[in-house]
C-alpha positions as CSV (number, residue, x, y, z in Angstrom):
1,M,106.8,69.7,77.4
2,S,107.2,66.9,80.0
3,R,107.2,68.1,83.5
4,V,108.5,64.6,84.8
5,G,110.9,63.8,82.0
6,K,113.1,66.9,82.5
7,Y,114.2,65.8,86.0
8,P,117.2,63.4,86.1
9,V,117.0,60.2,88.1
10,K,119.4,60.2,90.9
11,V,121.3,56.8,91.5
12,P,121.8,56.2,95.2
13,S,124.9,54.6,96.5
14,G,124.8,50.7,96.3
15,V,122.9,50.8,93.2
16,T,124.5,50.2,89.8
17,V,122.7,51.3,86.5
18,V,123.9,49.9,83.1
19,I,122.5,51.5,79.9
20,G,122.3,49.4,76.8
21,E,121.2,50.1,73.2
22,N,117.4,50.0,74.3
23,M,117.6,48.5,77.8
24,V,118.4,50.0,81.3
25,K,119.4,47.5,84.0
26,A,119.5,48.4,87.7
27,S,121.0,46.1,90.3
28,G,121.0,46.6,94.1
29,K,120.6,45.0,97.5
30,L,117.1,43.7,96.5
31,G,118.0,42.2,93.1
32,E,118.1,43.2,89.5
33,L,115.4,44.9,87.4
34,S,115.5,45.9,83.7
35,H,113.4,48.3,81.5
36,S,113.4,48.3,77.8
37,F,112.6,51.6,76.0
38,D,112.1,52.8,72.4
39,N,115.3,54.1,71.4
40,S,113.9,55.7,68.2
41,H,112.1,58.2,70.4
42,V,114.1,58.8,73.6
43,A,117.9,58.7,74.5
44,V,119.1,57.6,77.9
45,K,122.4,58.4,79.2
46,M,124.4,58.6,82.5
47,E,125.8,62.1,83.6
48,N,127.3,62.7,87.1
49,N,125.7,59.6,88.7
50,E,122.3,60.5,87.4
51,V,120.2,59.0,84.6
52,V,119.0,61.6,82.1
53,V,116.3,61.0,79.6
54,T,115.9,63.2,76.5
55,P,113.4,63.2,73.6
56,L,115.0,62.7,70.2
57,S,112.3,64.8,68.3
58,D,109.5,67.1,69.1
59,S,106.7,64.6,68.0
60,K,103.9,63.9,70.3
61,T,105.0,60.3,70.7
62,S,108.6,61.3,71.8
63,R,107.3,63.7,74.2
64,A,104.9,61.2,75.7
65,L,107.6,58.5,76.0
66,W,110.0,61.0,77.5
67,G,108.2,61.1,80.8
68,T,107.1,57.6,80.7
69,T,110.5,56.3,80.2
70,R,111.9,58.5,83.0
71,A,109.2,57.4,85.5
72,N,109.9,53.7,84.6
73,I,113.6,54.1,85.2
74,K,112.9,55.8,88.5
75,V,110.7,52.9,89.6
76,I,113.3,50.2,88.9
77,V,116.1,52.3,90.6
78,D,113.9,52.8,93.6
79,G,112.8,49.2,93.6
80,V,116.3,47.6,93.8
81,N,117.3,50.2,96.4
82,E,114.5,50.1,99.0
83,G,111.6,48.1,97.3
84,F,107.8,48.6,97.5
85,T,105.2,47.6,100.0
86,K,101.5,47.1,99.9
87,N,99.5,46.4,103.1
88,L,96.1,44.8,103.1
89,E,93.5,44.6,106.0
90,L,91.0,41.8,106.6
91,V,87.7,43.1,107.9
92,G,85.0,40.6,109.1
93,V,84.2,38.2,111.8
94,G,86.5,35.1,111.5
95,Y,88.5,36.6,108.6
96,K,92.2,35.9,109.3
97,A,95.4,35.1,107.4
98,R,98.6,33.2,108.3
99,M,101.7,32.0,106.6
100,D,102.2,28.3,106.0
101,G,105.8,27.9,104.6
102,K,105.7,30.0,101.4
103,N,101.9,29.8,101.1
104,L,99.4,32.4,102.4
105,V,96.5,30.7,104.0
106,L,93.3,32.9,104.1
107,S,90.1,32.2,106.1
108,L,87.4,34.4,104.4
109,G,84.2,32.8,105.4
110,F,84.1,30.1,102.7
111,S,83.7,26.5,103.5
112,H,87.5,25.9,103.0
113,D,90.7,28.0,103.5
114,V,92.2,29.7,100.4
115,N,95.8,29.0,99.7
116,F,97.8,31.6,97.9
117,A,101.3,30.6,96.6
118,T,103.9,33.4,97.0
119,P,105.4,34.2,93.6
120,E,109.2,34.5,93.1
121,G,110.6,37.9,94.2
122,I,107.7,38.7,96.6
123,K,107.8,38.5,100.5
124,I,104.5,38.2,102.3
125,T,104.2,38.7,106.1
126,C,101.3,38.6,108.4
127,T,102.0,41.1,111.1
128,S,98.7,40.2,112.8
129,P,96.0,37.8,111.8
130,T,94.1,40.6,110.1
131,Q,97.1,42.5,108.5
132,I,99.0,41.2,105.4
133,S,102.1,43.0,104.2
134,I,103.5,42.4,100.7
135,H,107.0,43.5,99.9
136,G,109.2,43.3,96.8
137,A,111.4,45.1,94.2
138,D,109.1,45.0,91.3
139,K,106.3,47.6,91.8
140,Q,104.1,46.0,89.2
141,L,104.4,42.5,90.7
142,V,103.7,43.8,94.2
143,G,100.5,45.5,93.1
144,Q,99.5,42.5,91.1
145,V,99.8,40.1,94.1
146,A,97.9,42.6,96.4
147,A,95.1,42.8,93.7
148,E,94.9,39.0,93.4
149,I,94.6,38.5,97.1
150,R,91.9,41.2,97.4
151,K,90.0,39.6,94.6
152,Y,89.1,36.6,96.7
153,R,86.8,38.6,98.9
154,K,86.3,42.2,97.8
155,P,84.9,44.7,100.4
156,E,81.2,44.8,100.2
157,P,79.4,48.2,100.8
158,Y,76.8,47.1,103.4
159,K,78.9,45.9,106.3
160,G,82.4,46.7,104.8
161,K,83.5,43.0,105.2
162,G,86.3,41.7,102.9
163,V,89.9,42.3,102.0
164,K,90.8,45.9,101.6
165,Y,93.9,48.0,101.0
166,E,95.2,49.8,104.1
167,G,93.7,53.3,104.1
168,E,91.1,52.4,101.5
169,Y,87.7,54.0,102.0
170,I,84.7,51.8,101.4
171,R,81.6,53.7,100.5
172,R,78.9,52.4,102.7
173,K,75.2,52.0,101.6
174,E,72.1,52.1,103.7
175,G,70.5,48.7,104.4
176,K,67.0,47.5,104.0
177,K,64.3,49.6,105.6
178,K,61.1,48.3,107.1
């Protein structure tokens, strides 16, 4: 029995949800997102301004897809309504970030600056030279962009220098002993 799937997804005002044969489209102030689902295992319908997902059988696959489909629909409804944000911190002497038009320019201790082109549907802002905020409607794309930026200089365990997520704990190692 799914604990996530049994709850309906409330559709806030300003968001319209259209349910097709095997596709759910949500549109709101931040754009339009869609999710395709397996209509041979779950049924999706609108009831009282809520999206309800029900399994079509009692098989293991149907029960697994029940909660997954409901969670994915909740993500697209929340995404077009308010969006998702990931914050990154740059830790290290001389590590800084700035926006140059649509490109993010990172100074990460290399002999050259790293230019990162902002993908479509993502808004990147630098609130300070060591803070980067990534905002967008698509949760997967926001996380992917944050991971790609972090990949340029991952935090290292000896001094803690690098690009890290806000609130991320870096496990520190003891240095060399004499």
